[in-house]
C-alpha positions as CSV (number, residue, x, y, z in Angstrom):
1,X,16.5,59.7,-57.8
2,X,12.7,58.4,-58.9
3,X,14.3,54.9,-60.1
4,X,15.5,54.6,-56.0
5,X,12.4,56.1,-54.8
6,X,10.6,53.7,-56.3
7,X,13.0,50.9,-55.2
8,X,12.3,52.2,-51.5
9,X,9.0,52.4,-51.9
10,X,8.3,48.9,-53.2
11,X,10.7,47.7,-50.7
12,X,8.9,49.1,-47.6
13,X,5.2,47.7,-49.3
14,X,7.2,44.0,-49.1
15,X,8.4,44.8,-45.4
16,X,4.9,45.9,-44.5
17,X,3.0,43.2,-45.9
18,X,5.5,40.5,-44.6
19,X,5.5,42.1,-41.4
20,X,1.3,42.2,-41.6
21,X,0.9,38.4,-42.3
22,X,4.3,37.5,-40.1
23,X,2.2,39.1,-37.0
24,X,-0.5,36.5,-36.8
25,X,1.3,33.7,-37.7
26,X,3.6,34.0,-34.9
27,X,1.1,34.7,-32.4
28,X,-0.2,31.4,-33.7
29,X,2.6,29.7,-33.5
30,X,3.1,31.2,-30.1
31,X,-0.8,30.5,-28.5
32,X,-0.1,27.1,-30.0
33,X,3.2,26.1,-28.7
34,X,1.5,27.6,-25.4
35,X,-1.5,25.1,-25.3
36,X,1.2,22.4,-25.4
37,X,2.1,23.1,-21.7
38,X,-1.4,22.7,-20.6
39,X,-2.2,19.1,-21.4
40,X,-1.5,17.2,-17.9
41,X,-3.2,13.5,-17.7
42,X,-3.1,12.7,-14.0
43,X,-4.4,9.0,-12.8
44,X,-7.3,8.8,-10.8
45,X,-6.2,7.4,-7.5
46,X,-8.1,3.9,-6.4
47,X,-10.4,4.2,-3.9
48,X,-10.4,2.2,-0.7
49,X,-13.3,-0.4,-0.9
50,X,-15.7,-0.4,1.9
51,X,-16.3,-4.2,2.8
52,X,-19.5,-5.7,3.5
53,X,-20.4,-8.6,5.8
54,X,-18.5,-11.5,5.8
55,X,-15.4,-10.2,4.4
56,X,-12.1,-7.8,4.8
57,X,-10.4,-5.7,3.4
58,X,-7.0,-7.2,2.5
59,X,-4.5,-3.6,2.0
60,X,-1.7,-5.0,0.3
61,X,-4.4,-5.9,-2.7
62,X,-6.9,-2.7,-1.7
63,X,-10.2,-5.5,-2.2
64,X,-12.4,-6.9,0.3
65,X,-11.5,-11.3,0.5
66,X,-13.7,-13.2,2.1
67,X,-13.4,-14.5,5.7
68,X,-12.0,-16.8,7.0
69,X,-9.7,-16.9,3.9
70,X,-10.9,-19.1,1.3
71,X,-8.8,-22.5,0.7
72,X,-5.5,-21.3,-1.3
73,X,-5.9,-17.5,-0.5
74,X,-2.5,-16.3,-0.5
75,X,-2.0,-13.3,2.2
76,X,0.0,-11.0,0.1
77,X,2.9,-9.1,2.2
78,X,4.8,-6.5,1.7
79,X,8.6,-6.9,1.5
80,X,11.3,-3.7,2.0
81,X,14.3,-5.6,1.7
82,X,15.9,-8.9,-0.1
83,X,14.1,-11.9,-0.6
84,X,10.5,-12.1,-1.2
85,X,7.8,-11.3,1.5
86,X,4.6,-13.0,1.8
87,X,3.9,-15.2,-0.7
88,X,1.8,-18.4,0.8
89,X,2.2,-17.5,4.3
90,X,-0.6,-18.4,6.3
91,X,-1.3,-18.2,10.1
92,X,-2.8,-20.2,12.9
93,X,-5.2,-19.6,14.5
94,X,-6.1,-16.8,12.0
95,X,-9.0,-16.2,14.1
96,X,-8.6,-14.8,18.0
97,X,-11.8,-14.0,20.2
98,X,-11.3,-11.3,22.1
99,X,-12.0,-11.2,26.5
100,X,-14.7,-8.5,27.2
101,X,-13.8,-6.0,28.9
102,X,-14.9,-4.9,32.7
103,X,-17.1,-3.3,32.2
104,X,-17.8,-4.0,28.7
105,X,-16.7,-1.8,25.9
106,X,-18.0,-3.0,22.3
107,X,-15.5,-4.1,19.8
108,X,-12.6,-4.2,22.9
109,X,-11.4,-7.1,24.5
110,X,-7.8,-8.7,25.4
111,X,-6.2,-11.8,24.8
112,X,-3.2,-14.4,24.4
113,X,-2.8,-16.7,22.3
114,X,-0.3,-18.9,20.8
115,X,0.3,-19.2,16.9
116,X,2.0,-20.8,13.8
117,X,3.3,-19.0,10.8
118,X,3.7,-21.3,8.0
119,X,5.3,-21.1,4.2
120,X,8.4,-19.4,5.4
121,X,11.8,-19.8,3.6
122,X,13.8,-22.7,5.2
123,X,17.0,-21.7,7.1
124,X,16.1,-18.4,8.2
125,X,15.9,-16.4,11.3
126,X,13.1,-14.0,11.8
127,X,12.0,-11.6,14.8
128,X,7.9,-11.4,15.3
129,X,6.3,-8.5,15.5
130,X,2.3,-7.8,15.7
131,X,0.2,-5.5,16.4
132,X,-0.5,-1.4,15.5
133,X,-2.2,1.2,17.2
134,X,-5.6,0.1,17.3
135,X,-4.4,-3.5,18.8
136,X,-1.1,-2.9,20.7
137,X,0.8,-6.5,21.1
138,X,3.1,-7.5,22.7
139,X,5.2,-11.1,22.5
140,X,6.7,-12.8,19.5
141,X,10.7,-12.2,19.4
142,X,13.1,-14.4,17.7
143,X,12.0,-17.7,16.1
144,X,13.6,-19.7,13.3
145,X,13.0,-22.3,10.6
146,X,14.9,-25.2,9.6
147,X,15.8,-27.1,6.3
148,X,13.0,-29.5,6.6
149,X,10.4,-27.4,9.1
150,X,9.3,-23.9,8.0
151,X,7.1,-22.9,10.5
152,X,7.2,-20.9,13.8
153,X,5.7,-21.2,16.6
154,X,5.5,-17.9,18.7
155,X,2.9,-16.3,21.3
156,X,1.3,-12.4,21.2
157,X,-0.8,-11.0,23.5
158,X,-2.8,-8.2,24.4
159,X,-3.5,-8.2,28.6
160,X,-3.6,-4.2,29.7
161,X,-7.5,-3.1,29.8
162,X,-5.7,0.4,29.8
163,X,-5.0,-0.3,25.7
164,X,-7.2,-3.1,24.5
165,X,-6.9,-4.7,21.0
166,X,-9.9,-3.3,18.9
167,X,-11.8,-6.2,16.7
168,X,-11.0,-6.1,13.1
169,X,-7.9,-7.4,10.8
170,X,-4.7,-6.8,12.5
171,X,-0.9,-7.8,10.9
172,X,1.6,-10.0,12.4
173,X,5.2,-9.7,10.9
174,X,7.7,-12.2,10.7
175,X,11.4,-10.3,10.0
176,X,14.6,-11.8,8.1
177,X,17.7,-10.0,8.8
178,X,17.9,-9.2,4.8
179,X,15.1,-6.6,5.9
180,X,12.2,-9.3,4.3
181,X,8.9,-9.1,5.9
182,X,6.4,-12.0,5.8
183,X,2.9,-10.8,6.9
184,X,-0.2,-13.2,8.0
185,X,-3.4,-11.5,9.2
186,X,-5.3,-12.6,12.1
187,X,-8.6,-11.5,12.7
188,X,-10.3,-10.4,16.0
189,X,-13.5,-10.3,16.9
190,X,-15.5,-9.8,19.9
């Protein structure tokens, strides 16, 4: 009986010691496991640069570029479909002077102009659109390139004084049937 009590007491001491040392270790490993879930690294969002005089913001690049664009500058375009978009696309004229409103409003005006967009893929039809909320435009429409002529010519205008064009850089898009968008930018100045 004494032997049994002695063995039971020895077992109780060993179990007690184990539970005493296991408690902090378990808590430590629990705490360590918890910490792993708090290491979230979020990449900072690049700030939109403020462009100085003689430069314009090219949104697709998120950088300021000298304007008029330097020789050889490739206007980037976005492609929302098959094919490529915007590589080497140019537009002429790339600067349009707005006709002042009557009475004049600073930085706003109307225009009507014929444009030529170059660098498009051959043998492709396009739907040409231009403008945005700050410069609504009408015109454009259907145009196509041939096997040898990769330019299209079209007219865009804003002749409504109630919704004039605000000076600045505005996009002109030529969209192919596959959904590829070829973009060029025109600087409208008052």
